[in-house]
N, C-alpha and C positions, 0 to 999 in steps of 0.2 A: 140596490141589492145585487150581490154577486150572482153570476150564473150558477145555478144549482150544481153544475158539473164540477165546480171547484171543490165541492165537498165529497165527491165520489172517489174516495181513496180507500182502498181495501182495508188497510190497517185501521184507519180512522173509523170506518163503519163497524168493524169487528169490535173495536174498543167501545163504541157507543152501545152496541148490543150487550157486551159484557157488563158495562156499567149499569144498564137498565136491569139486567138480570140480578146483579148483586144488590141493587137498591130495592128491587121489588121483593127480594128475599129477606130483607131486614125487618125488624119489628116496626110496629105502627109509628113509633116516635121518629123513624127515618123517612116518613112520608114527605113528598114534595121537596126532595133534596135540591134539585136545580130549579129555582124560580127563574123565570125567563125575562129577557129584556123586553118582551111584550108588556110586562108589568110597568116598565118605565114610561111607556107611551099611553097606557090606558088608565093611569091614575089610581091604581090600587095602592093599598097601604104598604109602608116599608116592611121588608122582611127582616126579622130579628131572630137569630138562633142563640141558644144558651151556650156558654163556654164549655160546659160539660158535654153537650150534644156534639159540638164541633170537634172536641178532642176524641170522642168515640168514633167519629166518621173517619174511615181509613183513606182519606184523600186530603190533599192540600186544598185550601178554600179561601175565598175572599168575598167581601161585599163590593158591589159596583153600583154606581148611580150614573145615569145618562142625563145631562142637563139638570133640569129642576125636577126630574121624575123621582119616584120613590126608590128606595134601596132594594137591590136584588142580591140573591145569594148565588155564587158560582163555585163549581168544583174544578180542579185540575184534571183535564181529560188526557193530556199527553205532554210529555217532556222529551224533546229530542234536539240534537245539534241543529243549529240554524242552517238552512239550505243556502241562504244568501246572508253572509255575515254583515252585521251592522258596521263593523270595521274590517276592512280588507287586510289590515295589518295586525289583527289580533293574534296573540301567540297561543291562545288556548281556544278550543271550541266554545262557542257561545250557545248556551242552552236556551231554546225557545220553550216557554211555558204556554200551553194552550188551554184557556179557561172556557168551560162549556156551560151553556144554558140549555134548558129543556127544548127550546124551539130551534136549536142548532145555531143560535147566535154565539159568537166567539170573540174573545179578546186574546191577542197573542202578545206576550211580554218577554223582554230580555232584560234581566237585572232590574225589573220593575218599570222599565221603559215600555210604553205601548208602541209596538212596531207593526201591527197589522190587526185588522178586524174583519169579521165575516158576518154577513146576514143581519147587519144592523139596519133598522128601518129607514134612516135618513141618509145613509151613505157610509162608505168604508175607507179606511186607510189601507192602501194596497202594499206599500213597501217603504222601508227606510234604508238608505245606504249612506255610508260615510267612509272617508279615507283615513280617519283617525278615530281612536276609541271614544266611546261615549263617556264623559266624566261621571255619569251616574254609575256606569259599570265599573269604573276604576275606583270609585269610592269618593264621594263628594267631601267626606270629612278629612281626607288626607291632604297635608300641605303641598304635596307634589302634584296633585291632580290639577290639570288645566281648568281655568275658569271660563274658557270660551270653547265653542264647538260649532262646526259646520256640517250640515248633512243635506241630503235631498230626499224629498218624499213624493210619492204618487198617491192620488186618491180618486175615488169615484163617488157620485155620478159625474159625468162629464169626462173630458180628456185632460186631466190634470197630472202631468208627468214631469218629473225632474225639477220641481220647484226647490230652490235653494233656501234653506233656513239657517240663520246664524244665531247662536245662543250665547248669553252671558249668565253666569251663575253667581248668585249673591248669598252668602251665609248670613242668615238672620239670627243665628244663635240657638241656644237650648230653649225648648218649650216643653210644656206638658200636654200630651194628647190623651184622648180616651177612645179606645177601640173596643166595641162590644162590652162596654162598662168596665174595662180594665185600663187603669191609668198607667202611663209610662212616659219616660223622657224621650225626646227626639231632637235631632238637629234639623232645623227648618231652613230649606233653601228655596229661593225664587229663581226660576229660569226665565229670563226675558228673551223672547224669540222675535227676531226680525225676519220678515219676508219681503225683501227689496222689490221684487217684480210686481208685488201687489200693493206696495206702499202700506204694509200692514205690520202691526206689532201686537203680540199677546203674551201672557204670562202662564207658565206652568208652575206647579209647586210640588216639592218633595219633602216628606218628613222621613228621616232616616234614623236607623238605630245608631247611636253615637259611636260605638266601637267598631261594628262590622260594616257599616254603611248600607245595610239591607234596607230597602224601601219598605216602610211600614204603612205609609199612606201617601197617596198622590192625587193631584188634580191636573189632568192633561187634556189639551184640546186634541180631538181626533185629527182634524185638518181644518184649514181655513174654510169658514162657512158651515162647518159641522159642530155639534155640541161638545162640551167637555165631558170627560169621564172621570169620576172620582172613584178611587179604589182604596180599600182598607184590607190589609192582609190579616187573615184570621189564623190560618195554619200554614206554615211555610213548607215549601217543597223540600223533601228530604228528611223531614221530622218523623 
Protein backbone atom coordinates (compact mmCIF):
# COMPACT_ATOMS: atom_id res chain seq x y z
CA UNK A 1 0.00 0.00 0.00
CA UNK A 2 1.16 3.50 -0.79
CA UNK A 3 2.31 5.86 1.92
CA UNK A 4 -0.77 7.78 3.08
CA UNK A 5 1.07 11.01 2.31
CA UNK A 6 0.51 10.36 -1.39
CA UNK A 7 -3.19 11.15 -0.93
CA UNK A 8 -2.61 14.40 0.96
CA UNK A 9 -3.38 16.70 -1.88
CA UNK A 10 -5.46 19.72 -0.99
CA UNK A 11 -7.67 19.68 -4.06
CA UNK A 12 -8.24 15.97 -3.74
CA UNK A 13 -9.22 16.19 -0.09
CA UNK A 14 -11.60 19.05 -0.83
CA UNK A 15 -13.15 17.00 -3.61
CA UNK A 16 -13.65 14.01 -1.32
CA UNK A 17 -15.31 16.25 1.25
CA UNK A 18 -17.62 17.79 -1.35
CA UNK A 19 -18.43 14.37 -2.76
CA UNK A 20 -19.34 13.09 0.68
CA UNK A 21 -21.56 16.11 1.36
CA UNK A 22 -23.32 15.82 -1.97
CA UNK A 23 -23.96 12.14 -1.58
CA UNK A 24 -25.13 12.44 2.01
CA UNK A 25 -27.63 15.08 0.88
CA UNK A 26 -29.24 12.85 -1.73
CA UNK A 27 -32.31 10.71 -1.13
CA UNK A 28 -32.06 7.26 0.41
CA UNK A 29 -31.80 5.59 -2.98
CA UNK A 30 -28.32 7.14 -3.30
CA UNK A 31 -26.96 5.38 -0.23
CA UNK A 32 -23.62 3.55 -0.45
CA UNK A 33 -22.61 5.25 -3.70
CA UNK A 34 -18.96 4.18 -3.54
CA UNK A 35 -18.66 0.50 -2.67
CA UNK A 36 -15.08 -0.19 -1.76
CA UNK A 37 -12.31 -2.38 -2.99
CA UNK A 38 -12.40 -3.81 0.53
CA UNK A 39 -15.45 -5.72 -0.75
CA UNK A 40 -13.27 -7.39 -3.35
CA UNK A 41 -11.10 -9.08 -0.71
CA UNK A 42 -13.73 -9.76 1.95
CA UNK A 43 -16.03 -11.83 -0.21
CA UNK A 44 -19.19 -9.74 -0.12
CA UNK A 45 -21.80 -9.99 -2.88
CA UNK A 46 -21.49 -8.22 -6.20
CA UNK A 47 -22.70 -4.65 -6.30
CA UNK A 48 -25.34 -4.01 -8.98
CA UNK A 49 -26.97 -0.62 -9.62
CA UNK A 50 -29.97 -0.05 -11.87
CA UNK A 51 -29.51 1.84 -15.13
CA UNK A 52 -31.98 4.49 -13.99
CA UNK A 53 -30.05 4.98 -10.74
CA UNK A 54 -26.78 5.38 -12.62
CA UNK A 55 -28.25 7.93 -15.04
CA UNK A 56 -29.53 10.06 -12.17
CA UNK A 57 -26.18 10.08 -10.41
CA UNK A 58 -24.26 13.22 -11.53
CA UNK A 59 -20.93 11.41 -11.85
CA UNK A 60 -19.26 9.15 -14.37
CA UNK A 61 -19.19 5.63 -13.01
CA UNK A 62 -18.01 2.11 -13.62
CA UNK A 63 -17.94 -1.36 -12.14
CA UNK A 64 -14.58 -2.82 -11.17
CA UNK A 65 -13.54 -6.26 -10.03
CA UNK A 66 -10.17 -7.28 -8.58
CA UNK A 67 -9.17 -10.84 -9.40
CA UNK A 68 -11.94 -13.26 -8.54
CA UNK A 69 -13.52 -10.89 -6.02
CA UNK A 70 -17.01 -9.48 -6.34
CA UNK A 71 -17.96 -6.48 -8.39
CA UNK A 72 -17.61 -3.01 -6.86
CA UNK A 73 -19.12 0.32 -7.95
CA UNK A 74 -16.82 3.35 -8.42
CA UNK A 75 -17.42 7.00 -9.25
CA UNK A 76 -15.19 9.47 -11.05
CA UNK A 77 -13.64 11.75 -8.43
CA UNK A 78 -11.31 13.83 -10.59
CA UNK A 79 -10.39 14.39 -14.24
CA UNK A 80 -7.23 16.36 -14.97
CA UNK A 81 -4.37 16.50 -17.49
CA UNK A 82 -1.78 13.83 -16.83
CA UNK A 83 1.25 15.11 -14.92
CA UNK A 84 3.39 12.46 -16.59
CA UNK A 85 2.16 11.72 -20.10
CA UNK A 86 1.85 8.10 -21.11
CA UNK A 87 3.33 9.30 -24.41
CA UNK A 88 5.94 12.04 -24.45
CA UNK A 89 5.05 12.70 -28.12
CA UNK A 90 1.32 13.17 -27.60
CA UNK A 91 -0.01 16.24 -29.42
CA UNK A 92 -2.93 16.83 -27.04
CA UNK A 93 -3.10 16.70 -23.25
CA UNK A 94 -4.01 13.28 -21.96
CA UNK A 95 -6.81 13.31 -19.40
CA UNK A 96 -6.37 11.14 -16.36
CA UNK A 97 -9.60 9.88 -14.85
CA UNK A 98 -9.39 9.07 -11.15
CA UNK A 99 -12.03 6.60 -9.98
CA UNK A 100 -12.63 6.57 -6.25
CA UNK A 101 -13.89 4.03 -3.73
CA UNK A 102 -15.11 4.84 -0.25
CA UNK A 103 -11.96 3.51 1.45
CA UNK A 104 -9.84 5.82 -0.79
CA UNK A 105 -8.80 2.98 -3.06
CA UNK A 106 -8.35 4.45 -6.53
CA UNK A 107 -7.92 3.44 -10.16
CA UNK A 108 -6.42 5.95 -12.58
CA UNK A 109 -7.10 5.50 -16.29
CA UNK A 110 -6.14 7.22 -19.53
CA UNK A 111 -8.42 6.41 -22.48
CA UNK A 112 -9.47 3.27 -20.62
CA UNK A 113 -5.89 2.14 -19.94
CA UNK A 114 -5.03 1.52 -16.29
CA UNK A 115 -1.98 3.71 -15.58
CA UNK A 116 -1.91 3.93 -11.79
CA UNK A 117 -3.56 2.59 -8.66
CA UNK A 118 -3.59 3.77 -5.06
CA UNK A 119 -4.35 2.03 -1.77
CA UNK A 120 -5.17 -1.39 -3.20
CA UNK A 121 -4.55 -4.16 -0.67
CA UNK A 122 -2.13 -6.37 -2.61
CA UNK A 123 -0.01 -3.74 -4.37
CA UNK A 124 -0.14 -0.83 -6.76
CA UNK A 125 0.87 0.27 -10.22
CA UNK A 126 2.98 3.41 -9.73
CA UNK A 127 3.52 4.71 -13.25
CA UNK A 128 3.37 3.92 -16.96
CA UNK A 129 5.63 5.76 -19.43
CA UNK A 130 6.14 5.38 -23.18
CA UNK A 131 7.81 7.14 -26.07
CA UNK A 132 4.96 6.46 -28.48
CA UNK A 133 1.17 6.78 -28.07
CA UNK A 134 -0.83 3.93 -26.63
CA UNK A 135 -2.78 2.23 -29.45
CA UNK A 136 -5.78 2.12 -27.10
CA UNK A 137 -5.68 5.93 -26.96
CA UNK A 138 -5.30 6.24 -30.73
CA UNK A 139 -8.29 3.99 -31.39
CA UNK A 140 -7.78 0.27 -31.81
CA UNK A 141 -10.51 0.17 -34.47
CA UNK A 142 -8.60 2.44 -36.89
CA UNK A 143 -6.55 0.81 -39.68
CA UNK A 144 -3.74 3.34 -39.14
CA UNK A 145 -3.26 2.47 -35.46
CA UNK A 146 -0.06 0.50 -34.74
CA UNK A 147 -0.55 -3.05 -33.53
CA UNK A 148 2.57 -3.04 -31.32
CA UNK A 149 3.58 -0.84 -28.40
CA UNK A 150 6.43 -0.61 -25.89
CA UNK A 151 6.19 0.97 -22.45
CA UNK A 152 7.83 0.88 -19.03
CA UNK A 153 6.07 0.40 -15.73
CA UNK A 154 6.85 0.76 -12.03
CA UNK A 155 4.96 -1.05 -9.31
CA UNK A 156 4.94 -1.82 -5.59
CA UNK A 157 5.45 -3.55 -3.17
CA UNK A 158 9.14 -4.05 -3.73
CA UNK A 159 11.47 -2.04 -5.92
CA UNK A 160 10.06 -2.74 -9.36
CA UNK A 161 11.06 0.18 -11.56
CA UNK A 162 11.52 0.58 -15.30
CA UNK A 163 10.35 -2.85 -16.43
CA UNK A 164 9.86 -2.91 -20.19
CA UNK A 165 6.62 -4.33 -21.57
CA UNK A 166 6.06 -5.03 -25.27
CA UNK A 167 2.50 -5.44 -26.54
CA UNK A 168 0.89 -6.91 -29.63
CA UNK A 169 -2.79 -6.19 -30.35
CA UNK A 170 -5.07 -8.61 -32.17
CA UNK A 171 -8.54 -7.75 -33.44
CA UNK A 172 -10.94 -10.58 -32.60
CA UNK A 173 -13.84 -8.94 -34.41
CA UNK A 174 -17.33 -7.84 -33.42
CA UNK A 175 -18.92 -9.41 -30.38
CA UNK A 176 -21.99 -8.78 -28.26
CA UNK A 177 -21.48 -7.82 -24.63
CA UNK A 178 -23.85 -7.05 -21.80
CA UNK A 179 -23.07 -4.29 -19.28
CA UNK A 180 -25.56 -3.79 -16.49
CA UNK A 181 -28.13 -5.82 -18.43
CA UNK A 182 -27.78 -3.60 -21.51
CA UNK A 183 -26.68 -5.46 -24.64
CA UNK A 184 -24.36 -3.72 -27.09
CA UNK A 185 -21.90 -4.46 -29.87
CA UNK A 186 -18.17 -4.13 -29.29
CA UNK A 187 -14.89 -4.78 -31.09
CA UNK A 188 -12.88 -7.26 -29.06
CA UNK A 189 -9.09 -6.89 -28.87
CA UNK A 190 -6.53 -9.06 -27.13
CA UNK A 191 -3.29 -7.38 -26.02
CA UNK A 192 -0.48 -9.93 -25.60
CA UNK A 193 2.16 -8.45 -23.29
CA UNK A 194 5.74 -9.70 -23.03
CA UNK A 195 7.99 -8.85 -20.06
CA UNK A 196 11.41 -10.02 -21.31
CA UNK A 197 13.33 -9.39 -18.09
CA UNK A 198 10.96 -11.70 -16.19
CA UNK A 199 10.49 -14.23 -19.01
CA UNK A 200 6.78 -13.61 -18.59
CA UNK A 201 3.79 -13.17 -20.89
CA UNK A 202 0.19 -12.25 -20.10
CA UNK A 203 -2.93 -11.03 -21.90
CA UNK A 204 -5.07 -7.94 -21.44
CA UNK A 205 -8.43 -7.56 -23.18
CA UNK A 206 -10.37 -4.53 -24.41
CA UNK A 207 -13.93 -4.33 -25.66
CA UNK A 208 -14.35 -1.04 -27.50
CA UNK A 209 -17.21 0.91 -29.05
CA UNK A 210 -16.86 0.13 -32.78
CA UNK A 211 -17.09 3.72 -34.07
CA UNK A 212 -15.42 5.84 -31.39
CA UNK A 213 -12.93 3.36 -29.95
CA UNK A 214 -14.03 4.16 -26.39
CA UNK A 215 -13.22 1.33 -23.99
CA UNK A 216 -16.51 -0.15 -22.79
CA UNK A 217 -15.02 -3.03 -20.87
CA UNK A 218 -11.51 -4.19 -20.10
CA UNK A 219 -9.51 -6.83 -18.29
CA UNK A 220 -6.03 -5.59 -17.36
CA UNK A 221 -3.28 -6.98 -15.16
CA UNK A 222 -2.21 -4.38 -12.59
CA UNK A 223 1.43 -5.55 -12.80
CA UNK A 224 3.33 -8.85 -12.79
CA UNK A 225 2.51 -10.72 -9.60
CA UNK A 226 -0.59 -8.62 -8.93
CA UNK A 227 -4.21 -9.48 -9.85
CA UNK A 228 -6.26 -8.44 -12.85
CA UNK A 229 -8.76 -5.63 -12.75
CA UNK A 230 -11.92 -5.94 -14.83
CA UNK A 231 -13.75 -2.71 -15.58
CA UNK A 232 -17.15 -2.03 -17.13
CA UNK A 233 -18.00 1.53 -18.08
CA UNK A 234 -21.46 2.55 -16.88
CA UNK A 235 -21.57 6.30 -17.43
CA UNK A 236 -18.82 7.95 -19.47
CA UNK A 237 -16.92 11.08 -18.47
CA UNK A 238 -18.39 14.16 -20.12
CA UNK A 239 -21.94 12.82 -20.50
